[in-house]
C-alpha positions as CSV (number, residue, x, y, z in Angstrom):
1,M,9.8,-2.2,-10.2
2,K,11.0,-1.9,-6.7
3,S,9.6,-4.9,-4.9
4,I,6.8,-3.4,-2.9
5,K,5.8,-6.7,-1.4
6,L,8.3,-6.3,1.4
7,L,7.5,-2.6,2.3
8,S,5.5,-2.6,5.5
9,S,3.3,0.4,5.8
10,I,0.8,1.9,8.3
11,L,-1.8,1.5,5.5
12,L,-2.2,-0.6,2.4
13,G,-0.8,0.5,1.4
14,A,3.6,8.5,7.3
15,V,2.7,11.6,9.0
16,L,2.9,15.5,8.3
17,L,4.0,17.5,11.3
18,S,3.0,20.9,10.0
19,A,4.6,23.6,12.0
20,E,2.5,26.1,10.1
21,P,-1.0,25.7,8.6
22,P,-1.2,25.1,4.8
23,A,-1.5,28.1,2.5
24,S,-5.0,29.1,1.7
25,T,-6.8,26.6,-0.5
26,N,-10.4,25.8,-1.5
27,A,-10.4,23.2,1.1
28,G,-12.3,23.6,4.4
29,K,-10.8,26.3,6.6
30,S,-10.5,24.3,9.8
31,A,-8.3,21.3,10.3
32,T,-9.6,18.2,12.1
33,P,-8.1,18.1,15.6
34,G,-5.9,15.3,16.6
35,F,-8.3,14.4,19.3
36,D,-12.0,15.3,19.4
37,I,-14.0,14.6,22.5
38,G,-17.1,15.1,20.5
39,A,-16.3,12.0,18.5
40,M,-16.6,9.8,21.5
41,D,-19.7,7.8,22.6
42,K,-19.5,7.9,26.4
43,S,-22.6,5.8,26.8
44,V,-20.3,2.8,25.9
45,D,-18.1,1.3,28.6
46,P,-14.5,1.7,27.5
47,C,-13.7,-1.7,29.0
48,T,-16.4,-3.3,26.9
49,D,-15.7,-1.8,23.5
50,F,-13.1,0.9,23.5
51,Y,-13.3,1.4,19.7
52,T,-16.9,2.4,19.9
53,Y,-16.3,4.4,23.1
54,A,-13.6,6.5,21.3
55,C,-15.2,6.6,17.9
56,G,-18.9,5.9,18.2
57,T,-20.2,9.5,17.7
58,W,-17.7,10.1,14.8
59,M,-19.0,6.9,13.1
60,K,-22.7,8.1,13.5
61,N,-21.9,11.6,12.2
62,N,-19.6,10.5,9.3
63,P,-21.5,8.2,6.9
64,I,-19.5,6.9,4.0
65,P,-19.6,9.5,1.1
66,A,-21.2,8.2,-2.1
67,D,-17.9,8.2,-3.9
68,R,-16.1,6.2,-1.2
69,A,-16.1,2.6,0.0
70,I,-14.3,3.4,3.2
71,W,-14.4,6.6,5.2
72,G,-12.1,7.3,8.1
73,R,-9.8,9.8,9.8
74,F,-7.1,8.8,7.2
75,D,-9.5,9.7,4.5
76,E,-10.3,13.1,6.0
77,L,-6.6,13.9,5.9
78,R,-6.4,12.7,2.3
79,E,-9.3,14.9,1.3
80,R,-7.5,17.9,2.8
81,N,-4.3,17.0,1.1
82,L,-6.1,16.6,-2.2
83,S,-7.5,20.1,-1.9
84,V,-4.0,21.5,-1.2
85,L,-2.7,19.7,-4.3
86,R,-5.7,20.8,-6.4
87,N,-4.9,24.4,-5.5
88,I,-1.3,23.9,-6.5
89,L,-2.2,22.3,-9.8
90,E,-4.9,24.9,-10.7
91,Q,-2.4,27.7,-10.1
92,S,0.4,26.0,-12.2
93,P,0.8,27.8,-15.5
94,A,0.8,26.4,-18.9
95,G,4.3,25.0,-19.8
96,T,4.8,23.3,-16.4
97,Q,4.7,19.6,-16.3
98,I,2.3,19.2,-13.4
99,G,0.0,22.0,-14.7
100,D,-0.1,20.6,-18.2
101,A,-0.7,17.0,-17.0
102,Y,-3.6,18.2,-14.8
103,A,-5.1,20.4,-17.5
104,A,-5.0,17.5,-20.0
105,C,-6.6,15.1,-17.5
106,M,-9.4,17.6,-16.8
107,D,-10.1,18.2,-20.5
108,E,-13.2,15.9,-20.7
109,K,-14.4,17.3,-23.9
110,G,-11.1,16.7,-25.6
111,I,-10.9,13.2,-24.3
112,E,-14.5,12.5,-25.5
113,S,-13.8,13.9,-29.0
114,K,-10.9,11.6,-29.5
115,G,-12.8,8.5,-28.6
116,T,-10.6,5.4,-28.7
117,A,-8.1,6.9,-31.2
118,P,-5.3,7.3,-28.6
119,I,-5.2,3.5,-28.2
120,K,-6.0,2.5,-31.8
121,P,-2.3,2.1,-32.8
122,A,-1.8,-0.4,-29.9
123,L,-5.0,-2.2,-30.7
124,D,-4.1,-2.4,-34.4
125,R,-0.7,-3.7,-33.6
126,I,-2.3,-6.5,-31.5
127,V,-4.7,-7.4,-34.3
128,A,-1.9,-7.7,-36.7
129,L,0.1,-10.3,-34.7
130,E,0.8,-13.3,-36.9
131,D,2.2,-16.0,-34.6
132,E,3.2,-17.0,-31.1
133,Q,6.6,-15.4,-31.3
134,A,4.9,-12.1,-32.3
135,V,2.7,-12.4,-29.3
136,L,5.7,-12.8,-27.0
137,A,7.4,-9.9,-28.8
138,E,4.3,-7.7,-28.2
139,I,4.3,-8.6,-24.5
140,A,7.9,-7.6,-24.3
141,Y,7.2,-4.3,-26.1
142,E,4.2,-3.6,-23.8
143,H,6.4,-4.2,-20.8
144,S,8.9,-1.7,-22.2
145,L,6.1,0.8,-22.0
146,G,5.2,0.0,-18.4
147,Y,2.2,-2.2,-19.1
148,R,2.0,-5.6,-17.3
149,P,0.2,-8.3,-19.3
150,L,0.9,-11.9,-18.5
151,F,3.6,-11.2,-15.8
152,G,5.6,-8.4,-14.2
153,F,9.2,-7.4,-14.9
154,G,11.3,-4.8,-13.2
155,S,14.1,-4.4,-10.7
156,T,14.5,-5.1,-7.0
157,Q,17.2,-5.2,-4.3
158,D,19.0,-8.5,-4.0
159,Y,17.7,-10.1,-0.9
160,K,21.1,-11.5,0.0
161,D,23.2,-8.5,-1.2
162,S,21.1,-5.5,-0.4
163,S,23.7,-3.1,-1.9
164,Q,22.9,-4.2,-5.4
165,V,19.8,-4.0,-7.7
166,I,18.9,-7.0,-9.8
167,A,16.2,-7.8,-12.4
168,E,13.1,-9.6,-11.3
169,V,10.1,-11.3,-12.8
170,Q,6.9,-11.7,-10.8
171,Q,3.5,-13.3,-11.2
172,G,0.7,-11.2,-12.7
173,G,-1.5,-10.9,-15.7
174,M,-4.9,-11.1,-13.9
175,G,-7.6,-8.4,-14.0
176,M,-9.1,-9.2,-10.6
177,P,-7.3,-8.3,-7.4
178,D,-6.1,-11.7,-6.3
179,R,-5.8,-15.3,-7.4
180,D,-8.4,-16.4,-4.9
181,Y,-11.1,-14.5,-6.8
182,Y,-10.6,-17.0,-9.6
183,L,-10.3,-20.2,-7.6
184,K,-12.6,-20.0,-4.5
185,D,-15.8,-21.9,-5.1
186,D,-18.2,-20.2,-2.6
187,A,-21.3,-18.6,-4.0
188,R,-20.0,-15.0,-3.6
189,S,-16.8,-15.8,-5.5
190,V,-18.7,-17.5,-8.3
191,G,-21.0,-14.5,-8.5
192,L,-18.1,-12.0,-8.7
193,R,-16.5,-14.1,-11.5
194,K,-19.7,-13.8,-13.5
195,Q,-19.9,-10.1,-12.9
196,Y,-16.2,-9.7,-13.9
197,Q,-16.8,-11.6,-17.1
198,E,-19.8,-9.4,-17.9
199,H,-17.7,-6.3,-17.2
200,V,-15.0,-7.5,-19.6
201,A,-17.7,-8.2,-22.3
202,R,-19.2,-4.7,-21.9
203,M,-15.7,-3.2,-22.4
204,F,-15.3,-5.1,-25.7
205,V,-18.8,-3.8,-26.7
206,L,-17.5,-0.3,-26.1
207,L,-14.6,-1.1,-28.4
208,G,-17.1,-1.9,-31.1
209,D,-17.9,-5.6,-30.8
210,K,-21.4,-7.0,-30.9
211,M,-22.5,-8.5,-27.6
212,E,-22.3,-12.1,-28.8
213,I,-18.7,-11.7,-29.9
214,A,-17.8,-9.6,-26.8
215,A,-19.2,-12.3,-24.5
216,A,-17.1,-15.0,-26.3
217,K,-14.0,-12.8,-25.9
218,A,-14.7,-12.2,-22.2
219,K,-15.0,-16.0,-21.7
220,V,-11.5,-16.4,-23.3
221,V,-10.1,-13.7,-20.9
222,M,-11.6,-15.4,-17.9
223,E,-10.2,-18.8,-19.0
224,I,-6.7,-17.5,-19.5
225,E,-6.6,-15.5,-16.3
226,T,-8.0,-18.5,-14.3
227,E,-5.3,-20.7,-15.7
228,L,-2.7,-18.1,-14.7
229,A,-4.2,-17.9,-11.2
230,K,-3.8,-21.7,-10.7
231,G,0.0,-21.2,-10.8
232,A,0.1,-18.1,-8.7
233,L,1.4,-18.1,-5.1
234,E,-1.1,-17.4,-2.4
235,R,-0.9,-14.0,-0.7
236,V,0.0,-15.3,2.7
237,K,2.8,-17.4,1.3
238,R,4.1,-14.3,-0.5
239,R,4.7,-12.6,2.8
240,E,7.5,-15.1,3.6
241,P,10.6,-13.6,2.0
242,V,12.2,-17.0,1.2
243,N,9.2,-17.9,-0.9
244,V,9.7,-15.0,-3.3
245,Y,13.5,-15.1,-3.6
246,H,14.9,-17.4,-6.2
247,R,18.0,-16.0,-7.9
248,M,18.6,-17.8,-11.2
249,G,20.7,-17.5,-14.3
250,V,18.7,-17.0,-17.5
251,A,19.3,-20.6,-18.6
252,E,17.6,-21.8,-15.4
253,L,14.6,-19.6,-16.0
254,A,14.5,-20.9,-19.6
255,S,14.4,-24.5,-18.2
256,I,11.3,-23.5,-16.2
257,S,9.6,-21.6,-19.1
258,P,11.2,-22.7,-22.4
259,T,8.5,-21.2,-24.6
260,V,9.8,-17.7,-23.9
261,D,13.1,-16.8,-25.6
262,W,14.2,-14.9,-22.5
263,P,17.3,-13.1,-23.9
264,K,15.1,-11.9,-26.7
265,Y,12.4,-10.9,-24.2
266,F,14.8,-8.9,-22.1
267,A,16.1,-7.1,-25.1
268,G,12.6,-6.3,-26.3
269,A,11.5,-5.2,-22.8
270,G,14.3,-2.6,-22.8
271,A,16.6,-4.4,-20.3
272,G,19.4,-5.3,-22.7
273,T,21.4,-8.3,-21.6
274,V,20.3,-9.9,-18.3
275,K,22.6,-12.7,-16.9
276,S,20.7,-13.4,-13.6
277,L,17.6,-12.3,-11.9
278,N,15.1,-13.1,-9.1
279,V,12.3,-15.3,-10.2
280,A,9.9,-14.5,-7.5
281,E,7.4,-17.3,-8.0
282,P,9.0,-20.1,-10.1
283,E,5.8,-22.2,-10.1
284,F,3.9,-19.4,-11.7
285,F,6.3,-19.4,-14.7
286,R,6.2,-23.1,-15.0
287,N,2.4,-22.9,-15.2
288,M,2.5,-19.8,-17.5
289,D,4.5,-21.8,-20.0
290,K,1.7,-24.4,-20.2
291,V,-0.9,-21.6,-20.6
292,L,1.1,-20.0,-23.4
293,N,1.1,-23.3,-25.4
294,A,-2.6,-24.2,-24.6
295,R,-4.2,-21.1,-26.2
296,S,-4.6,-20.0,-29.8
297,L,-3.2,-16.9,-31.4
298,E,-6.6,-15.4,-31.5
299,D,-7.1,-16.0,-27.8
300,W,-3.9,-14.2,-27.0
301,K,-5.0,-11.2,-29.2
302,T,-8.2,-11.1,-27.2
303,Y,-6.3,-11.3,-23.9
304,L,-3.9,-8.5,-24.9
305,T,-6.7,-6.3,-26.2
306,W,-8.5,-6.6,-22.9
307,H,-5.5,-5.7,-20.8
308,M,-4.7,-2.7,-23.0
309,V,-8.1,-1.2,-22.7
310,H,-8.2,-2.1,-19.0
311,A,-4.9,-0.3,-18.3
312,E,-6.0,2.9,-20.1
313,A,-9.7,3.0,-19.1
314,D,-9.4,6.1,-16.9
315,M,-8.1,8.2,-19.7
316,L,-10.7,7.0,-22.3
317,P,-14.2,8.5,-22.9
318,E,-16.7,8.6,-20.1
319,A,-18.4,5.3,-21.1
320,F,-15.2,3.4,-20.4
321,V,-14.6,5.3,-17.2
322,A,-18.1,4.5,-16.0
323,E,-17.9,0.8,-16.9
324,D,-14.5,0.5,-15.2
325,F,-16.0,2.1,-12.0
326,N,-19.1,-0.1,-12.3
327,F,-17.0,-3.2,-11.5
328,Y,-14.0,-2.1,-9.6
329,G,-15.6,0.7,-7.6
330,K,-19.2,-0.3,-7.2
331,T,-19.2,-4.1,-7.4
332,L,-15.9,-4.9,-5.7
333,S,-15.7,-2.0,-3.2
334,G,-19.3,-0.8,-2.7
335,A,-18.8,2.8,-3.6
336,K,-22.1,4.3,-5.0
337,E,-20.6,7.1,-7.1
338,I,-17.3,7.7,-8.9
339,Q,-15.1,10.4,-7.4
340,P,-15.2,13.8,-9.0
341,R,-12.8,14.1,-11.9
342,W,-10.6,16.7,-10.2
343,K,-9.8,14.2,-7.4
344,R,-8.9,11.5,-9.9
345,C,-6.8,13.8,-11.9
346,V,-4.9,15.1,-8.8
347,E,-4.2,11.5,-7.9
348,N,-3.0,10.7,-11.4
349,V,-0.6,13.6,-11.4
350,D,0.7,12.6,-8.0
351,Q,1.3,9.1,-9.3
352,A,3.0,10.3,-12.5
353,L,4.9,13.3,-11.2
354,G,4.9,12.7,-7.5
355,E,8.1,14.5,-6.6
356,A,7.5,17.4,-8.9
357,L,4.1,18.0,-7.3
358,G,5.4,17.0,-3.9
359,R,8.1,19.6,-3.9
360,Q,5.5,22.3,-4.2
361,Y,3.3,20.6,-1.6
362,V,6.2,20.6,0.9
363,E,7.0,24.2,0.3
364,R,3.4,25.1,1.3
365,T,2.8,22.7,4.2
366,F,6.0,21.4,5.8
367,G,8.0,23.7,8.0
368,A,11.5,23.1,9.4
369,K,9.9,22.8,12.9
370,G,7.8,19.9,11.7
371,K,10.8,18.0,10.5
372,E,12.7,18.7,13.7
373,R,9.8,17.6,16.0
374,T,9.3,14.4,14.0
375,H,13.0,13.6,14.4
376,Q,12.8,14.2,18.2
377,M,9.9,11.8,18.5
378,V,11.7,9.2,16.4
379,V,14.7,9.4,18.8
380,A,12.3,9.0,21.8
381,L,10.7,6.0,20.2
382,E,14.0,4.4,19.3
383,T,15.1,4.9,22.9
384,A,11.9,3.3,24.1
385,L,12.3,0.3,21.8
386,G,15.9,-0.2,22.9
387,K,14.7,-0.3,26.5
388,D,11.9,-2.7,25.6
389,I,14.5,-5.0,24.0
390,D,16.6,-4.9,27.1
391,E,13.6,-5.9,29.3
392,L,12.3,-8.8,27.2
393,P,12.2,-11.9,29.4
394,W,12.2,-14.3,26.6
395,M,15.1,-13.1,24.5
396,T,18.7,-14.1,25.2
397,A,21.6,-11.6,25.6
398,E,23.2,-12.8,22.3
399,T,20.1,-11.9,20.2
400,K,19.4,-8.8,22.2
401,K,22.9,-7.5,21.2
402,Q,22.1,-8.1,17.5
403,A,18.7,-6.5,17.8
404,H,20.4,-3.3,19.3
405,V,22.9,-3.3,16.4
406,K,20.0,-3.4,13.9
407,L,18.0,-0.8,15.7
408,A,21.0,1.6,15.8
409,A,21.4,1.2,12.0
410,I,17.8,2.1,11.1
411,T,17.8,5.2,8.9
412,N,15.1,7.9,9.2
413,K,13.6,9.8,6.2
414,I,11.2,12.5,7.2
415,G,9.0,14.7,5.1
416,Y,10.6,14.6,1.7
417,P,13.7,13.4,-0.2
418,E,17.1,15.0,0.1
419,K,17.4,14.7,-3.7
420,W,14.4,15.5,-5.9
421,R,13.7,13.3,-8.9
422,D,14.4,14.8,-12.4
423,Y,11.5,14.5,-14.8
424,S,13.0,16.6,-17.6
425,A,13.1,13.7,-20.0
426,L,9.3,13.1,-19.6
427,K,7.2,14.7,-22.3
428,I,4.0,16.2,-21.0
429,T,1.6,17.9,-23.4
430,R,-1.7,19.7,-22.9
431,G,-4.5,18.0,-24.8
432,D,-2.9,14.5,-24.6
433,A,-4.2,13.0,-21.3
434,L,-3.8,9.3,-22.3
435,G,-0.4,10.0,-23.9
436,N,0.9,11.9,-20.9
437,F,0.2,9.2,-18.4
438,A,1.3,6.4,-20.8
439,R,4.6,8.2,-21.2
440,A,4.9,8.7,-17.5
441,R,4.4,5.0,-17.0
442,A,7.1,4.2,-19.5
443,F,9.4,6.8,-17.9
444,E,9.0,5.2,-14.5
445,Y,9.6,1.7,-16.0
446,R,12.8,2.9,-17.7
447,R,13.9,4.5,-14.4
448,Q,13.5,1.2,-12.6
449,L,15.3,-0.8,-15.3
450,A,18.2,1.6,-15.2
451,K,19.0,0.5,-11.7
452,I,19.7,-3.1,-12.6
453,G,23.4,-3.9,-12.0
454,K,24.0,-0.7,-10.1
455,P,24.4,0.0,-6.4
456,V,21.2,0.9,-4.4
457,D,20.5,4.6,-4.0
458,P,20.0,5.0,-0.2
459,L,18.3,8.4,-0.7
460,E,15.4,7.1,-2.9
461,W,11.8,7.3,-1.7
462,Y,9.0,4.9,-2.7
463,M,6.2,7.2,-1.7
464,S,5.6,10.8,-2.9
465,P,5.7,13.6,-0.2
466,P,1.9,14.2,-0.2
467,T,1.2,10.5,0.6
468,V,-0.8,9.8,3.7
469,N,1.1,6.8,4.8
470,A,4.5,5.6,6.3
471,Y,6.6,2.6,5.6
472,Y,9.5,0.5,6.8
473,D,11.7,-1.1,4.2
474,P,13.6,-4.1,5.5
475,Q,16.1,-4.1,2.6
476,M,17.0,-0.5,3.3
477,N,16.5,-0.9,7.1
478,G,14.9,2.5,7.1
479,I,11.6,4.2,8.1
480,N,10.0,6.8,5.9
481,F,7.5,9.4,6.9
482,P,6.2,11.5,3.9
483,A,5.0,15.0,4.7
484,G,1.5,14.0,3.8
485,I,0.8,12.2,7.0
486,L,2.4,14.5,9.5
487,Q,-0.6,16.5,10.5
488,P,-3.9,16.0,12.4
489,P,-5.2,13.5,13.4
490,F,-1.6,12.1,13.8
491,Y,0.1,15.2,15.1
492,D,-1.3,18.5,16.2
493,N,0.8,21.4,17.6
494,N,-2.1,22.4,19.8
495,M,-2.5,18.9,21.4
496,D,-0.8,17.5,24.5
497,D,2.0,15.0,24.3
498,A,-0.2,12.1,25.2
499,V,-2.5,12.5,22.2
500,N,0.5,13.1,19.9
501,F,2.3,10.0,21.2
502,G,-1.0,8.0,20.6
503,G,-1.0,9.3,17.0
504,I,2.3,9.9,15.3
505,G,4.3,8.4,18.2
506,A,2.5,5.0,17.8
507,V,2.9,5.3,14.0
508,I,6.6,5.8,14.4
509,G,6.7,2.9,16.8
510,H,4.7,0.8,14.4
511,E,7.2,1.4,11.6
512,L,10.2,0.7,13.9
513,T,8.6,-2.5,15.1
514,H,8.3,-3.7,11.5
515,G,12.1,-4.1,11.6
516,F,11.5,-6.9,14.1
517,D,8.2,-8.4,12.9
518,D,7.8,-11.8,11.2
519,Q,9.2,-10.4,8.0
520,G,11.5,-7.7,9.2
521,R,13.4,-9.9,11.6
522,Q,14.6,-12.0,8.7
523,F,16.8,-9.2,7.5
524,D,19.9,-7.9,9.2
525,L,21.2,-4.4,9.9
526,K,22.3,-4.0,6.2
527,G,19.1,-5.3,4.8
528,N,20.3,-8.7,3.8
529,M,18.1,-11.8,4.3
530,R,20.1,-13.5,7.1
531,D,19.1,-15.3,10.3
532,W,20.7,-13.3,13.2
533,W,18.7,-15.1,15.9
534,T,19.7,-17.9,18.1
535,E,17.6,-21.0,17.4
536,Q,16.1,-20.8,20.9
537,D,15.0,-17.1,20.4
538,G,13.6,-17.9,16.9
539,K,11.3,-20.5,18.5
540,E,10.3,-18.1,21.2
541,F,9.4,-15.4,18.7
542,E,7.4,-17.9,16.6
543,K,5.5,-19.0,19.7
544,R,4.5,-15.4,20.5
545,A,3.7,-14.6,16.9
546,D,1.4,-17.6,16.7
547,C,-0.6,-16.1,19.6
548,F,-1.4,-13.1,17.4
549,V,-2.3,-15.4,14.4
550,K,-4.8,-17.3,16.6
551,Q,-6.1,-14.2,18.4
552,Y,-6.8,-12.0,15.3
553,G,-8.0,-15.0,13.4
554,Q,-11.0,-15.1,15.7
555,F,-12.0,-11.5,15.0
556,N,-14.8,-10.8,12.5
557,A,-13.9,-8.8,9.5
558,V,-17.5,-8.6,8.2
559,G,-20.5,-11.0,8.5
560,D,-19.3,-14.5,8.5
561,V,-15.7,-13.6,7.3
562,K,-12.9,-13.8,9.9
563,L,-9.7,-11.9,9.7
564,N,-6.8,-13.8,8.2
565,G,-4.4,-14.0,11.2
566,K,-1.4,-15.0,9.1
567,L,-2.0,-12.3,6.4
568,T,-2.3,-9.6,9.1
569,L,0.5,-10.9,11.4
570,G,3.2,-8.4,10.7
571,E,0.9,-5.4,10.9
572,N,-0.7,-6.7,14.1
573,I,2.7,-7.2,15.7
574,A,3.6,-3.6,14.6
575,D,0.3,-2.1,16.0
576,N,0.8,-3.8,19.4
577,G,4.5,-3.1,19.6
578,G,4.2,0.4,18.3
579,L,1.7,1.6,20.8
580,R,3.5,-0.1,23.6
581,I,6.8,1.7,22.9
582,A,4.9,4.9,22.3
583,Y,3.5,4.5,25.8
584,M,6.9,3.9,27.2
585,A,8.3,7.0,25.4
586,L,5.4,9.1,26.7
587,L,6.1,8.1,30.3
588,Q,9.8,9.0,29.8
589,T,8.8,12.3,28.3
590,L,6.5,13.1,31.2
591,A,8.9,11.9,33.9
592,G,9.5,14.6,36.5
593,K,6.7,16.9,35.0
594,K,3.5,17.8,36.7
595,T,0.6,16.4,34.7
596,K,-3.1,17.1,34.8
597,Q,-6.3,15.8,33.4
598,I,-7.5,17.3,30.1
599,D,-11.1,16.9,29.1
600,G,-11.4,14.7,32.2
601,F,-8.7,12.2,31.1
602,T,-5.2,11.5,32.4
603,P,-2.2,11.4,30.0
604,E,-2.3,7.5,30.4
605,Q,-5.9,7.5,29.1
606,R,-5.4,10.1,26.4
607,I,-2.6,8.2,24.6
608,F,-5.0,5.3,24.1
609,L,-7.8,7.7,22.9
610,G,-5.3,9.3,20.5
611,W,-4.5,5.9,19.0
612,A,-8.1,4.9,18.8
613,Q,-9.3,8.1,17.1
614,V,-6.7,7.7,14.3
615,W,-8.7,4.5,13.3
616,C,-12.3,5.8,13.4
617,Q,-13.8,4.6,10.1
618,N,-16.9,3.2,8.3
619,R,-16.7,0.6,5.6
620,T,-19.1,-0.8,3.0
621,E,-19.6,-4.6,3.3
622,Q,-18.0,-5.1,-0.1
623,A,-14.9,-3.1,1.0
624,A,-14.7,-5.1,4.2
625,R,-14.8,-8.3,2.3
626,L,-12.3,-7.1,-0.3
627,R,-9.8,-6.0,2.4
628,A,-10.2,-9.3,4.3
629,I,-8.7,-11.0,1.3
630,L,-6.1,-8.4,0.2
631,D,-5.1,-6.2,3.1
632,P,-2.4,-7.2,5.5
633,H,-3.8,-4.6,8.0
634,S,-6.7,-5.3,10.3
635,P,-9.8,-3.0,10.1
636,G,-10.0,0.0,12.4
637,Q,-12.1,-1.8,15.0
638,W,-9.4,-4.4,15.6
639,R,-6.4,-2.1,15.2
640,V,-7.9,-0.6,18.4
641,N,-9.6,-3.3,20.4
642,G,-7.1,-6.0,19.3
643,V,-4.3,-3.9,20.8
644,M,-6.2,-2.9,24.0
645,V,-6.9,-6.4,25.1
646,N,-3.2,-7.2,25.0
647,M,-2.1,-4.1,27.1
648,P,-2.3,-4.3,30.9
649,E,-1.4,-0.6,30.7
650,F,-4.8,0.1,29.1
651,R,-6.6,-2.0,31.7
652,S,-4.9,0.0,34.5
653,A,-5.6,3.4,32.8
654,F,-9.3,2.7,32.6
655,G,-9.8,0.5,35.6
656,C,-11.0,-2.5,33.7
657,K,-11.9,-5.7,35.5
658,V,-10.5,-9.1,34.7
659,N,-13.7,-10.5,33.2
660,Q,-14.4,-7.5,30.9
661,P,-14.1,-7.8,27.0
662,M,-11.2,-5.4,26.8
663,V,-9.1,-7.6,29.1
664,S,-7.6,-10.8,27.7
665,G,-6.9,-13.8,29.9
666,N,-4.3,-14.8,27.3
667,A,-2.7,-11.5,26.2
668,C,-0.4,-11.7,23.2
669,R,2.9,-9.9,23.2
670,V,6.1,-10.0,21.2
671,W,7.6,-6.5,21.7
């Protein structure tokens, strides 16, 4: 697969500038405004806690829905987009891929009547495995269908020759979200492992095993996955590009993991002959080889059975869906109820046929004016970032010159792809929900493998048009803003420039800044991993980045859990730099114009309010703990207050005094 690990997004994980309102849907009639004075809690001093000042009433009036673990302004927008997409899908006639895929997914009676029959051939194939080599052949076959037991295989851009696509193997094979869930010894982690093992056992019971046998099988799964976790690279270390780039010949990979006949594996996985590839985490494959030899044939059958039912749970009968939600939704995330089936089916169709569905979404929601205005704001933000680079007191002229070259080379993709993806080879059938999405998974896998050995397609997108997100890709040196995010609260035609610069402007700035964060700065204008910094400037950058690591590492994520300053470093740099250059762009836009207060606030105040209200949110404790481990983004509170304490412009706008909480005596700044 395209190596998502280096894509830096506004969420975990882009903005819709709708020039016209969406076509009528069964969503709510009124759009959420980009800035809502009624969301504020003016009883709070903005210089004490700006986040609560800007969002306090919104948080009180918007409790987390029962089917959510997190509820925020992003989620409001996602809900509106889901309703637009639902309307499109329900109006799609029989014989259309998106219409048939949605109808099959919504056919709960049909899914119940089939029971586990749709996965029986796969389960029977696993049961019939006769030896270790058959296990490895099965893993290769499952990979060819887009499943990911044991490890991951796909394609990625070569870090040192970004014009080419190469094969890649990555760590994987674990059912819990991160290696730390298997290895940490605190009471909460121990409890979660027990609950996970019980969940696995209940899934085996649903497959027909008696509880005693199911419990024994779950123990085997936990043991294998724990051993795999021991060789996995920590999440923070995986953020460092050099730690996940190890181009090798197949013979060298075989010396690390000799149990696998790699040429045979590549052929079985559908890749044909592979001569060299990126082995993202060599230590994982060394350890994996030991795990392969340490477990019995029956153990591997158990492991593969679990991962097959786990992968297909959402398209199996309700008992499987409920049990899957019980652990992943309720226990891990804190949601009380599963989302309505229509929402899950919309999301499944978007994942499987994103550009086919997205094309119709764009036709209904994204006008030419929206694309034009987004482009204008991008130009304004790029100009501001260029000015910011010129004014940096710590960077030498030599590195500034290279930074300008890279900035000028950044490509902008707005709204939707220039070239739509062709899904004609994908078979979609009404009445075959599991088969449809299994074939879609295999279709995408084959599409990714077909890139190996070929030039990179500069027009490709890695998010579908309805996605509420944005990203910067250092290997493409490009920023992408899908249509799904270009609407309130990020951009509103009825709002003043200040609020829009605080929303979409700061998001654009965020993504541009990613080209120069701790990861992005390691890639040059062509997307190659190359150090274009002088040694002196590199040290100056690291010193300033370390300020953010220490600062955010003191912020509370939830309870006794602190934010991981190293994990969130790139996003924190982008938040701080993005809002700063959005502020600069706003001042340039307003230069020479007569401004006035709106709702009692100056433009210099409203840009900060615009940014803050994008991040209004409520989280369950479980979700907050989960995100503290997995998410490279800080929670909403610190995406707001963490930035404000570092900006003298905020202090000036709201008249904050030196000793107040929103003023830092040791403000951090890179850009």
